[in-house]
N, C-alpha and C positions, 0 to 999 in steps of 0.2 A: 448290790443287789444280783442275783443272776435272773434268767427267764424261768428259774423253777425254784424263786423266792426265797433258797439259800444264802444265807450273808455269808459273803465271801469277801478275803483281801489278797487281792493280784497282785505284785510287783515286781520288777526286773530293776534292780541297782548297782552299783559299782561300791559302796561302802560295804565294814563288814559288818555283820552282826553275829547275833550270841543266840544262845538257848533261851535267856531274858526275853531279849528282844522278839523273840517269834513266841512267846509265850503271851507277850503286852499285845501283841495284835491281836492275838487269841482273844483273849479279855475284852479288846475292842467292840466284838463280835456282839456284845452282848446277850447270848444267847439264854434262852428262856430258864431259870434255875428251875432244875427236877427233869428236863427233859431229856439231859442229858448222860447215857449209862455209859460210854464210851469214849476216850481221847486219844488216838494214835499219834505218834509224832514222829517223823525222820527227819534225821539230820544227816545230809549227805557233805563230804570233807574233802579236802584235798591229798590225797595219800602219796607217798614215794616211788610206788611202783605202777605203772598203769602198760600202757605201751611201750615204753622204756623202763628200765629200770632204776634209773638212777633221776630224778624226776625231782627238783626242784619248783618248783612251783605251777602253776596255771596260766595261762590268758584265755578266757573267751568272749567270743563277738556273737554279738547277736542284730536282727533284725526288727531294732526300735516300730513300735505299733502292733506289728506281725506276730512277733513272740508273745506279745500278752494277749492278741486275739487268739492266737493256739492253745494257751493255757486257760482261757476262759473258758471255749468252747473244751476242752477235756473235763476243766470243771462240772459245766455245764451237765457233761456227759453221764460222766459220774453220779452226779446228782440225781439224774431219772433213772443209774440203774442199781442202785441203794438209797435209803432212806438216811442223807445225811442231814445234819442241822448246821454243819456250818464248817468252813474250810480255809485256811489260810496256806498262800503257797507262795513261796518268792524265792528271788534266783539271783545270784549276784551274774555278774558280768566285768570285765577288766581284767587286769594282772590280780593274781591270787597265790600267797604262798603256803607252805606247807602246812595242815591241824587247821586250816581256814576254812568256815563253813562256806560252802556252794550254791543249794539248796536246802530249803527246809518246809515243811510241809507238815500242815496238823489237820485233823479231822474230826469231827465231833459226829456223833451216831447215837441212837437207842441202844445200839449192840454194838458188839465188839465186830461180830463178824465183817460186818458193813464198815466201818471203819478201818479196819485190816485191808480188806480188799477194794476198799478205793483210796487207800497210800498205794498200796502194789500198783493197781492199775495207773493212777496217775505219774507214779515212776517210772511206768515200764514205757506209757506212750509219751511220756517227758524226753526220754531217749531215744524213742523213736522220732519224733513227731515235732518235738520244738525247733525253734529255726535257730539254734545251738552253732555255734564254730569252735573247739575247742583244739587248742598245742599245750601241747607240754612242755615245759622251759627243764634244761639241762646245760650242766655247766657247757656242752658242747656247742648249745645254741637251742631253737623251739620248732617244733614238729607237728604238724597237721595230725590230728588224731582222727583213723577212717572211723562210722560207726563197726560196729560190731555184729557179726552174724547171733551172736546170743541173743543182745537186743532188737534183733527181728523175729525171732525164733519165740521170744515173749511174748510178743504181740499177738500171735496166733490162739493163745489161750483165753484170750476174750472176744 
């Protein structure tokens, strides 16, 4: 539970996860039947082009303990801004292949706009603030990925 009494499930781990795994985590929140009017799900996946056009995978590093704390702070902020009923936020670290899920977010609310806005807010702040470091893997080796100005600019709307 967060300080806003919204059921949450936040975890950072190395193992692959599926949409079904994310849905199972959501089901375990045991939200009150009939209170939820909207559920928005986001899955971020490893794609073949990022800073490089020949990406074959990613390696993500993080700062254990601090990462989870930052994620929880952003979930609590989202819960104070929108009437959320539950949040699942999971993030992979370690080596990942093309097509694998990197991040998964589920937000439940009584109303769709709150759920959509909260997911967008969480993803924008995750890209901007969360202590993750990403390397793109190509056949030539690995290269660190710099934060993009577009990610910085998105924070301004919040």
